[in-house]
N, C-alpha and C positions, 0 to 999 in steps of 0.2 A: 287759467295760467297764473294769474296774480295770486290766487289762493295757494297754489303750490309753492311759490316763492315765499309767501308769508310764513308758511309752515317751516320752510328751511331756515329762514333767517331767525325765527324765534327759537329754533332748536340749537343753532350753532353759532350765531353771530353775537359778538360782544355788544354791538350797538343795540339800542332800544328800537322797537317798532311799535306803532300804535295798534290798538286792538282793532281787528278787522273781521268781517263776516260776509257771507254770501246771502243775497236776497233773491229768491226765486220769483220771477214775474209770472211765469206760467209753469206748466209741468214739463216744458221742453228743456233738454239738457243745456242747450246753447242760449237760452233766454234768461239771463240772470244778471244781477249787478254785484259788483264787489264794493262793499261799503267800508269806509274807514272812520273810526271814531275821531272826533276833533280833539287833538291833544293840545291845541292852543286855546282851549276854553276851560274855565274852572268855575265850579259852583262853590261859593263861600257862604258861611253862616251869615255874613253881613251883606250878602247880595240883595239888591233891590228886587221887588216883586212886580210882575206885570201880569194882570189877569190871573192872579193866584199862583203863578209860576215864578221861580227865582230866575233872574236874568244872569246868565253866565258872564264872568269876567273874561275879557278878550286879552290873552297874553300876546305880547308883541313878538312877531317873528320876522327875521330879516334873512332872505336867502343870500348866498355867497356872492351872487352877481351884484346885488344891491350893496352889500357890505364892502365889496372890492371896487365899486364904481365901474362895473362892467355893464354895458347896455345889453338888453335882451337879444339884440341881433348878433352880439358877439359872444353869446353864452357857450358856444363850442370853441374849444381851444384851437388856434391856428399855429402854424410854424412860427417859432420865435417867442411864443407865449409859454408861460409856465404856471398855469392856474393852480395846480396841486401844491406847489411850493408856496404860492401866495395864500392858499387856504390854510395850510399848516402854520404859516406865520401869523395869520389872523387869529387862529386858536391860541397860539402861544401868547399873544399880546392881550387878548380880551376874555378868554374863557375863565370861568371861576375855578375850573379844574382842568388846566391845560394838558396835563399828562394823560389823564383818563380820556379826554376828548380826542387827543391825537391818536391814541390807540383805537378808539371807536371809529375814527375816520379811516385809519389804515385798514382795519378789518372790513369796513364797508367797501373799500377799493378792491380788496382781495375777493370778497363775495361777488361783486359785480363782474370781475374777471371770470371767476369760475362758472357763474350762471350765464355769462355771455350778455351782459347789459352794457351796450355801447352808448346808451343815452343818459349816462350819469353826469350831466353837465352841471355848471355852477348854480343853476336855478333849482336843481334837485337836491341840494344840500343847504342847510340853513342853521342860523343861530336862533335860539329861543331864549327870551328874556324872562326874568322872574317877575312876580307881581309888582314889586317896587322898582323894577327896571335896573336894579343894582347888580343882579346876578345874570351871567350869560353862560349858556351851555350849548353844545352841539345838539340840534333838534333831533328827535327820533327819525330814523331812516324812513323815507317815503318814495313813492314813484318807482318801485322796484319791478323790473320785468326782464325777460330774456329777449333781446332783439335779434340775436344771431340765428334764431330758429326761422327767421324770414330770409329769403334768398338775397335781398338787397342789402343785408347787413354783414359786415366783416369785422374780424378782430385779429389784430396783428401784434400781440404782445405775449410774453412768456415769463417764466419764473425769473430769468435773468433780468428782465425789465424791472421787476419788483426789487431785486437786489440793488440794481443801480439807482433806482428811485429812492430807496431807503437811505442809501449813503448820501445822496444829494440833500435829502430832507433832514439829515442829522439824526435819524432814528438809529438806535443801537442795532447792529447786525444780528445779534443773538435773538432779541425779542421780535424783531421784524420777521426773521426767518422762522422762528418758532410759531408765530401766529399764522404765517402762510402755510406751513406744513401741517399744522393742526387742523386748519380749515379744509385742506385737501383731504386729509384722512377722514374727516367726519362728513364730508359733503355728500358722497353717494348714498350713504345710509340715511342721511336726513332727507334727501330727495326721494328715496324709496319709501320712507315713512310717510312723507307728505302726500305722495301719489296714492298710497294705499288708503289713507284717510279720505281723500277726495273720491276715490273709487267707491268706498263704502257709502258715501253720500250720494252716489249716483252720477258722478262726473267722470265718465269713462274716457273722455278726451284727455284727461290728465296723463294717461299712459303714453299717448303719442307725444305729448309735450316732453315728458321725461326722456323718452328715447332721443328726441331731437337735441335736447340739452346735452345729454351724454355724448352725442355724436359731434356737435358743432361748437359747444361752448368751451371755455378754457379748461374745464375739467378733463376734456378728451386728451389733453397732453400728458396725462398721468395714467398709470396702470389702473384699470378698473376691475372690480371684483365680478361685475356682471358683463357678459359679452354684449 
């Protein structure tokens, strides 16, 4: 499932994602690991060596809960809170490229809605610092999954919710709507492509996940080319 999402987001999402791959533990279809390359590590020419191997530099990452002073127990937004507005304000004030990073975060919100990810809390988005700690950018998107394919998960937002939120965040209506509709237009084809690639690798379960996403996730509110 995660590999399906990875394929989609790489195909259509403005936000960056870390390189990821599947590790088979056995020959069984359901016995595998989804591995993600560490984007918060960097090998430099000046890196020290340990036992003949260069020691990677650890880039500082700060998730939005930490940056906003929100405890882990409060990572899910409750009534009266407005974490998204706080997140955008954080980017405006501290990002080295606030315009681009606001767009990336907006696209990530759209993607999570279309894929049916209701677990995109403030610990699942982060700031990534440069080597000298002077530059700050929105970290690559991580922990992406579709929760609505499980019966215990629900999603109760729509396109109007995004229009209202864009206005509240101070995003231009034109660009906010353009990004939303563009992603809706590309979504099903990207999902189809990702599913096909996984089928070719022997992961037949990807087809079932694809059907559940189209039926239960935000994309089901729009006209689909496939029944």
